[in-house]
N, C-alpha and C positions, 0 to 999 in steps of 0.2 A: 495562537497567542503564546504558547510555550516556546516556540522557536524564536519569536520576536524577543521575548524576555531573555532567552539565552544570548542572542546576538547583542543585546543592549548591556549585558553584564560585563563588568570589569574584572570579575574573578576568574583567573585562568583555569581554576580547578572545578569550575562550576559544572554540575551534572544535572541533566534534566531527563525525564522519562516521558515518552510520547509515542504516538503511532508511527511505525517505521516509514510508511509512505509519505507522512508529512514531514518527517525528519529529512528524507531524501529529497524533498523539494527545495531544501535549504542547504544542500551540500556545496553548491557553488557559491554560497554566501558566508561560508566559514563554519557551518555546523557540521560536525563529523559524526557519522553513524558508528557507534562502537559495537553494536551487535544486538542480538535478541536477548531478551531476559530469559532466565531458566524456566523450563516448562511449567514449574510449580507456581510461577509468578505471572505467567501470561494470561491475558484476557483474549479469548478467541471470539471472532465474529464470523458468522456464516453468511455468505452472500448467495443470493439466488437470482436468476434472470427468468423472466416470464415473457410470454408473448400474448398480446391482447387478441380477443376473439375476433375483433373487428379490424385486424391487421390488414394492411394493404400490400405490403412487400414481404409476404410470408417466406418466399425463397431467400431473400436477403438475410432475414432473421434466422432462418435455419442455418444458412451458411456461417453466420456469426456464431451461433451456438456450437456448431461443429468446430469452428476454429478455436473457440475458448476451451475445447476439451483436448486439443492437441498437446503432446509432450513440449513442443516449442512454446506454446502459450504458458503452459504450466512452469517452465523454466524461467520465462520472463517475469511471471507473477512472483516467483520465488526470489528472484534477484531484486525485485522492487519492495520486497517485504510483505506482499500480499498472500502468497501461496504458502 
């Protein structure tokens, strides 16, 4: 909703704060990501991945988990504001 309000604004100097990943979804529609907030203002969310005991494709899940831990994945996360 924040990005929609920003797009609808007629004020050229309007600034909004939001989740980086959501802001980046709107970059092709005219929203510009200015950068992260200072550390003392940030709100961090921890993400966790789990595998169900009744999993049927445990090899695929293990491969996904291993992939998420690579330096390449970490760099991609950082580029999109997640890491």
